[in-house]
C-alpha positions, -999 to +999 in steps of 0.1 A: +001+000+000+015+035-011+015+066+003+016+103-007+028+136+004+007+164-004-014+191+014-044+177+029-076+194+018-100+182+044-097+180+080-110+148+093-103+156+130-100+132+161-062+123+152-047+141+181-073+122+205-059+088+195-027+073+204+002+074+176-007+055+148+012+021+139+001+019+104-019+043+078-031+039+044-032+077+034-039+102+003-016+129+019+000+142+052+022+126+075+021+104+103-009+111+129-021+139+104-054+142+084-056+125+052-056+089+061-082+063+045-074+035+070-055+042+102-043+017+130-037+028+166-031+009+198-060+006+218-063+036+246-079+012+272-060-023+261-069-057+275-033-067+275-001-046+275+031-051+252+056-040+275+073-063+300+078-101+303+053-130+306+067-143+339+046-176+339+048-189+375+028-215+393+006-206+424-001-236+441-023-259+417-029-228+396-008-211+369-004-172+363+013-146+341+015-112+334-012-098+310+012-091+280-001-088+245-011-061+220-046-045+212-050-024+184-080-006+167-082-006+128-102+029+121-119+017+089-127+049+074-130+088+080-165+085+075-180+084+110-216+072+098-203+049+075-216+012+077-197-019+065-224-026+039-222+009+027-183+011+024-170+009-011-153-024-020-118-008-022-122+007+014-132-026+028-102-041+009-076-018+024-091-028+060-082-065+050-048-054+040-043-037+073-053-069+091-030-089+072-001-062+077-006-059+113-005-097+120+026-102+099+044-077+120+031-087+153+038-123+146+076-116+148+070-111+184+075-149+195+059-140+227+026-138+208+008-173+199-024-164+184-040-131+171-077-126+171-092-101+148-129-091+154-152-064+146-183-055+169-211-037+153-239-023+174-243-018+213-259-055+215-227-068+198-203-050+222-195-020+202-179+008+227-173+033+198-197+042+171-170+049+145-166+021+122-135+001+134-123-034+139-097-047+166-068-071+169-058-089+202-024-107+200-025-134+229+005-148+246-015-182+247-037-202+224-072-201+234-090-234+243-116-233+219-089-226+188-070-255+202-098-280+206-110-270+167-072-271+154-066-307+172-101-318+161-092-311+125-058-327+126-076-358+139-096-356+106-071-353+085-051-382+103-080-405+098-089-393+061-059-373+048-082-346+040-089-311+053-124-312+068-130-277+061-124-285+023-147-313+026-173-289+040-169-266+012-170-293-016-201-309+000-223-279+010-216-264-026-229-297-042-260-301-018-270-261-020-293-265+007-272-244+032-254-224+006-257-189+002-233-176-024-199-185-037-176-171-060-145-187-076-124-177-045-149-180-019-181-200-003-204-186+022-228-209+039-249-215+070-232-242+089-245-274+100-260-272+134-250-238+140-251-222+174-270-194+167-296-180+141-281-171+107-245-180+121-227-175+087-193-189+075-172-170+046-145-196+036-118-196+011-120-224-016-082-224-019-068-244+013-048-220+034-042-221+073-033-187+080-054-154+071-022-134+070-007-156+040-039-146+017-028-130-014-039-098-031-069-114-053-078-132-026-084-100-004-100-082-035-127-109-036-130-112+001-140-076+002-168-080-025-180-113-007-179-094+029-198-066+018-223-085-001-228-110+029-234-080+055-259-062+031-277-096+026-279-097+063-288-063+069-317-069+045-330-101+061-326-093+096-331-053+093-297-043+104-286-062+132-259-060+154-234-088+146-198-098+155-173-106+128-143-129+139-114-140+115-107-176+127-072-185+118-041-209+129-019-198+158+004-173+144+040-194+155+027-224+135+039-233+101+013-238+073-012-266+084-025-289+057-052-299+081-068-265+095-082-238+068-090-200+079-125-186+077-146-156+087-175-161+110-203-136+114-227-138+141-259-116+142-269-108+176-306-122+176-303-146+207-285-146+241-266-174+257-286-179+290-284-206+318-292-237+297-264-229+275-239-218+299-248-249+320-246-274+293-225-262+263-257-267+242-273-241+219-310-237+211-313-224+174-349-216+164-338-209+129-327-240+107-297-234+090-315-243+056-341-218+063-317-192+072-295-198+039-327-197+015-335-162+033-303-149+025-302-163-013-335-146-017-322-113-006-304-111-040-276-086-039-249-110-053 
């Protein structure tokens, strides 16, 4: 991504109110000045701090470590009122490039084992800022849910010598009942037995375990498919709050032949309550086949 040096004709504001940027794509101006299109800054109230040592130690039968990591905000556009479904594709593509660049930079720090990229849209989804933004948190541990999924994918591969996600793409594309849309590079589907109504997966057709290894044509097509999918969900569900998570392999692992990165979108239509917390089971009143049909009929792609 290139930058230009010129006199900025517009004052977007708020640059002085944020921490110093760590990445920006801009039309003009210098660091921490106006003229940016996408801007990445450290979170002012980080969940984890980047300075210091992990200092892992036992505490009787327990283990503890310092809260070391990185927490960054990807400011997606200078337009305070823009939504993901309304942004032009090239703007979304630049956000996806910012994801890639920041992960590839942060993974050089060997303390970080997993980097989660996510977007909270709407108060019900946990968004604390109205301005369009995503977040990145680099962790010194691999989350248990991630390890469980990666390990399960490895067991499947050991038994069948195939990636389970590649099998899912092939089966769902052939069956069509849970398929939302597809391009030559991506398949969008409602997963079998989803936890939440309208839970949506975006999977690259070309096998790859790490999001940060995606090439330029893949990110370009992902921008279109992400915008189209969000617009479908907004049309069918009347602009719901939602979470988007990039689910990818641990950053210090090599390329894995048995794991497959994806994006998961979860509209906030239902809440986990006592039954869900107590059992790990989820009650979903909307069959994925019905959700897929609604989204297909919404058009837009």
